[in-house]
C-alpha positions in Angstrom: -37.6 -78.8 -116.9 -41.3 -78.6 -116.2 -42.0 -75.7 -118.6 -43.3 -72.3 -117.8 -45.7 -73.5 -115.2 -42.9 -75.3 -113.4 -40.8 -72.2 -113.4 -43.6 -70.2 -112.1 -44.3 -72.7 -109.3 -40.6 -72.7 -108.2 -40.4 -68.9 -108.3 -43.6 -68.5 -106.2 -42.4 -71.0 -103.6 -39.0 -69.2 -103.5 -40.6 -65.8 -103.0 -43.0 -67.1 -100.3 -40.2 -68.9 -98.4 -37.8 -66.0 -98.4 -40.5 -63.6 -97.3 -41.4 -66.1 -94.5 -37.8 -66.3 -93.4 -37.5 -62.5 -93.3 -40.7 -62.2 -91.3 -39.4 -64.7 -88.8 -36.4 -62.5 -88.3 -38.6 -59.5 -87.3 -40.7 -61.8 -84.9 -37.4 -62.8 -83.3 -36.2 -59.2 -82.9 -39.5 -58.1 -81.4 -39.6 -60.9 -78.9 -36.1 -60.3 -77.7 -36.2 -56.5 -77.6 -39.5 -56.7 -75.5 -37.8 -59.1 -73.1 -35.0 -56.5 -72.5 -37.2 -53.4 -72.7 -40.7 -54.4 -71.6 -42.0 -50.9 -71.9 -41.6 -50.8 -75.6 -44.7 -51.8 -77.6 -44.6 -54.6 -80.1 -45.9 -52.4 -82.9 -43.1 -49.9 -82.3 -40.4 -52.5 -82.6 -41.9 -54.2 -85.7 -42.6 -51.1 -87.7 -39.5 -49.4 -86.3 -37.4 -51.9 -88.3 -39.0 -50.7 -91.5 -37.1 -47.5 -92.4 -33.6 -48.8 -92.4 -34.6 -52.2 -93.9 -36.5 -50.4 -96.7 -33.2 -48.7 -97.6 -31.1 -51.9 -97.4 -33.5 -53.9 -99.6 -32.9 -51.5 -102.5 -29.3 -52.8 -102.9 -29.1 -55.0 -106.0 -25.5 -56.1 -105.8 -24.6 -59.0 -103.5 -21.1 -57.7 -103.2 -22.4 -54.5 -101.6 -24.3 -56.6 -99.0 -21.2 -58.6 -98.1 -20.0 -56.2 -95.3 -23.4 -56.3 -93.7 -23.4 -60.1 -94.0 -19.9 -60.3 -92.4 -20.9 -58.1 -89.5 -24.0 -60.2 -89.1 -21.8 -63.4 -88.9 -19.6 -61.8 -86.2 -22.7 -60.8 -84.2 -24.2 -64.3 -84.7 -21.1 -66.2 -83.6 -20.7 -63.9 -80.6 -24.3 -64.5 -79.6 -24.2 -68.2 -80.2 -21.0 -68.6 -78.1 -22.6 -66.7 -75.3 -25.8 -68.9 -75.5 -23.6 -72.0 -75.1 -22.0 -70.5 -72.1 -25.3 -69.7 -70.5 -26.6 -73.2 -71.3 -23.9 -74.8 -69.3 -24.3 -72.3 -66.5 -28.0 -72.9 -66.3 -27.8 -76.7 -66.1 -28.9 -76.9 -62.5 -32.4 -78.3 -62.6 -33.3 -81.9 -61.6 -35.9 -82.5 -64.3 -35.7 -85.8 -66.2 -34.7 -85.0 -69.8 -36.8 -86.9 -72.3 -34.8 -88.3 -75.2 -37.9 -88.2 -77.5 -41.5 -87.1 -77.5 -43.6 -88.4 -80.4 -46.4 -86.0 -79.6 -44.4 -83.2 -81.0 -42.8 -84.8 -83.9 -44.7 -82.8 -86.5 -43.6 -79.5 -84.9 -40.0 -80.6 -84.4 -39.7 -81.8 -88.0 -41.3 -78.6 -89.3 -38.7 -76.5 -87.5 -35.9 -78.8 -88.7 -37.0 -78.4 -92.3 -37.1 -74.6 -91.7 -33.4 -74.8 -91.3 -33.2 -75.0 -95.1 -33.8 -71.3 -95.1 -30.4 -70.6 -96.7 -31.1 -72.9 -99.7 -32.4 -70.0 -101.8 -29.0 -68.2 -101.4 -26.9 -71.0 -103.0 -27.2 -69.9 -106.6 -26.7 -66.2 -105.9 -23.7 -67.0 -103.8 -22.2 -69.3 -106.4 -22.7 -66.5 -109.0 -20.9 -64.1 -106.8 -17.8 -66.4 -106.3 -14.6 -65.5 -108.0 -13.5 -69.2 -108.1 -16.8 -71.0 -108.8 -15.1 -74.4 -109.2 -14.3 -74.4 -105.4 -17.9 -73.6 -104.5 -19.3 -77.2 -104.3 -16.6 -78.3 -101.8 -17.1 -75.2 -99.7 -20.9 -75.8 -99.8 -20.6 -79.3 -98.5 -18.3 -78.4 -95.6 -20.6 -75.4 -94.7 -23.7 -77.6 -94.6 -21.9 -80.2 -92.5 -20.7 -77.6 -90.1 -24.0 -75.8 -89.8 -25.9 -79.1 -89.3 -23.6 -80.1 -86.4 -23.8 -76.6 -84.9 -27.7 -76.6 -85.1 -27.9 -80.1 -83.6 -25.5 -79.2 -80.7 -27.2 -75.9 -80.1 -30.7 -77.5 -79.8 -29.5 -80.3 -77.5 -27.6 -78.0 -75.2 -30.5 -75.6 -74.9 -33.0 -78.4 -74.0 -30.6 -80.0 -71.6 -30.2 -76.7 -69.8 -33.8 -75.7 -69.5 -35.8 -78.9 -70.0 -39.6 -78.5 -70.5 -39.2 -74.7 -69.7 -37.3 -74.1 -73.0 -38.8 -71.3 -74.9 -38.8 -70.3 -78.6 -36.4 -68.6 -79.2 -34.2 -70.0 -76.5 -32.7 -66.6 -75.8 -35.9 -65.8 -73.8 -34.6 -68.3 -71.2 -31.5 -66.4 -70.6 -31.1 -63.8 -67.8 -28.5 -61.4 -66.4 -26.3 -58.9 -68.2 -24.8 -61.4 -70.6 -28.3 -62.3 -71.7 -29.0 -58.8 -72.9 -25.8 -58.8 -74.9 -26.7 -62.2 -76.5 -30.2 -61.0 -77.4 -29.0 -57.7 -78.9 -26.1 -59.4 -80.8 -28.5 -61.9 -82.4 -31.0 -59.2 -83.1 -28.3 -57.2 -84.9 -27.3 -60.4 -86.8 -30.8 -61.1 -88.1 -31.5 -57.4 -88.8 -28.4 -57.3 -91.1 -29.3 -60.7 -92.6 -32.8 -59.5 -93.6 -31.8 -57.8 -96.9 -29.7 -60.8 -97.8 -32.7 -63.1 -97.5 -34.7 -60.9 -99.9 -32.0 -60.9 -102.5 -33.3 -64.1 -104.3 -36.7 -62.5 -104.4 -35.4 -59.6 -106.4 -33.7 -62.0 -108.8 -37.0 -63.7 -109.8 -39.3 -60.8 -109.2 -37.5 -57.5 -109.9 -39.9 -55.2 -107.9 -39.7 -51.5 -108.1 -38.5 -49.4 -105.2 -42.0 -48.7 -103.8 -42.9 -52.4 -104.1 -39.8 -53.4 -102.1 -40.8 -50.9 -99.3 -44.3 -52.4 -99.4 -42.8 -55.9 -99.0 -40.9 -54.8 -95.9 -44.0 -53.2 -94.4 -45.9 -56.4 -95.2 -43.4 -58.6 -93.3 -43.5 -56.2 -90.4 -47.3 -56.4 -90.3 -47.3 -60.2 -90.3 -44.6 -60.2 -87.6 -46.8 -57.9 -85.5 -49.9 -60.1 -86.0 -48.0 -63.4 -85.3 -46.0 -63.1 -82.1 -45.1 -66.8 -81.8 -41.7 -67.3 -83.2 -41.6 -71.1 -82.9 -45.1 -71.7 -84.3 -44.4 -69.4 -87.3 -41.2 -71.4 -88.0 -43.2 -74.6 -87.9 -45.8 -73.3 -90.4 -43.2 -72.1 -92.9 -41.1 -75.3 -92.5 -44.0 -77.7 -92.9 -45.6 -76.0 -95.9 -43.4 -74.2 -98.3 -40.0 -75.5 -97.2 -41.1 -79.1 -97.6 -42.4 -78.4 -101.1 -39.3 -76.4 -102.1 -36.7 -78.5 -100.4 -37.8 -82.1 -101.1 -40.8 -82.6 -103.3 -39.9 -80.3 -106.3 -36.2 -81.4 -106.4 -37.3 -85.1 -106.5 -39.7 -84.4 -109.4 -36.9 -82.5 -111.2 -34.6 -85.5 -110.7 -37.0 -87.9 -112.2 -37.8 -85.5 -115.1 -34.2 -84.7 -116.0 -32.5 -88.1 -115.7 -35.3 -90.5 -116.4 -35.4 -94.2 -115.5 -33.4 -96.6 -117.7 -34.6 -100.2 -117.2 -31.4 -101.4 -118.9 -29.2 -99.5 -116.5 -27.6 -97.3 -119.2 -25.3 -94.5 -118.4 -26.9 -91.2 -117.3 -30.2 -92.8 -116.3 -31.7 -93.3 -112.9 -31.2 -96.6 -111.2 -34.3 -98.4 -109.9 -33.6 -97.6 -106.2 -33.0 -93.9 -107.1 -36.4 -93.8 -108.9 -38.1 -95.5 -105.9 -36.5 -93.1 -103.5 -37.7 -90.1 -105.6 -41.2 -91.5 -105.6 -41.0 -92.1 -101.9 -40.1 -88.5 -101.3 -43.0 -87.3 -103.6 -45.8 -89.7 -102.9 -45.3 -92.0 -99.9 -42.6 -90.5 -97.8 -42.7 -88.3 -94.8 -42.5 -85.1 -96.9 -45.9 -85.2 -98.5 -47.6 -86.7 -95.5 -45.7 -84.4 -93.2 -46.3 -81.5 -95.5 -50.1 -81.9 -95.3 -50.4 -83.0 -91.6 -47.6 -80.7 -90.5 -49.0 -77.6 -92.2 -52.4 -78.3 -90.7 -51.0 -78.9 -87.3 -48.8 -75.8 -87.4 -51.7 -73.7 -88.6 -54.1 -74.9 -86.0 -51.5 -74.5 -83.2 -50.9 -70.9 -84.4 -54.6 -70.1 -84.5 -55.6 -71.9 -81.3 -52.4 -70.9 -79.4 -51.6 -74.5 -78.6 -48.2 -76.2 -78.3 -48.2 -77.9 -81.7 -48.2 -81.5 -80.3 -49.9 -83.3 -83.1 -53.2 -83.3 -84.9 -56.3 -84.3 -82.9 
């Protein structure tokens, strides 16, 4: 649509985003394992993930990865259910719950946009489907269900722990069940890690040593950036905003064009204005610039990410 440069831009954004997601997984694993076993060093955990992951990322067939993905889903659902149970058990504080806090809107929006982390898997999953005609319907129901789950999960976590809510929320949990939850979610993300890298190998078919180097690189970044929430905010505000909103809007304008006479196949005026809003005047460009700056500064200065001074 946008020529060779446009293809290169999309591929670069896709690679950076998927690598960012995979890095966040290792940050999550390190934070939770340390909370269970404080005596283990962060470097040991981050780089200890490398050997097995280096082997898993060599797999080039999505069908082979499906058992790992299924096991990750089971662990994820078990951990999520246990977190909900702990949320309701922990709801005993008397703190007034704020319904909104505009000082943190950049950070909150960045983390919300980060939830688009699975968008790079849509085409590989569709390609792997036996009945591809049923995929759009399945995708719609999946997105609706995941959106409802994420919203409910966030509300319950904040309602349970108030201003003491940590990122990730599993750090708020305690007791024997908490250890199970943390380990289950760590296993889920560990097994999801090679799946997140699959789109990278489709657009950039690296050699086996380069794949190992990519895994080592993500482990190194995870070791250097211990803050899970702030890292999510940086990835969401920067690359996810560009890849999830701005580029698709530009493609929409380029492919369908605006037809002032309202002919079939052309964009209506309100559709064109909405695309321009997303690209130029909407929250996505403004948020992409301000949000990236805010997330980066909060990461560097170890602040809470509550807006740009």
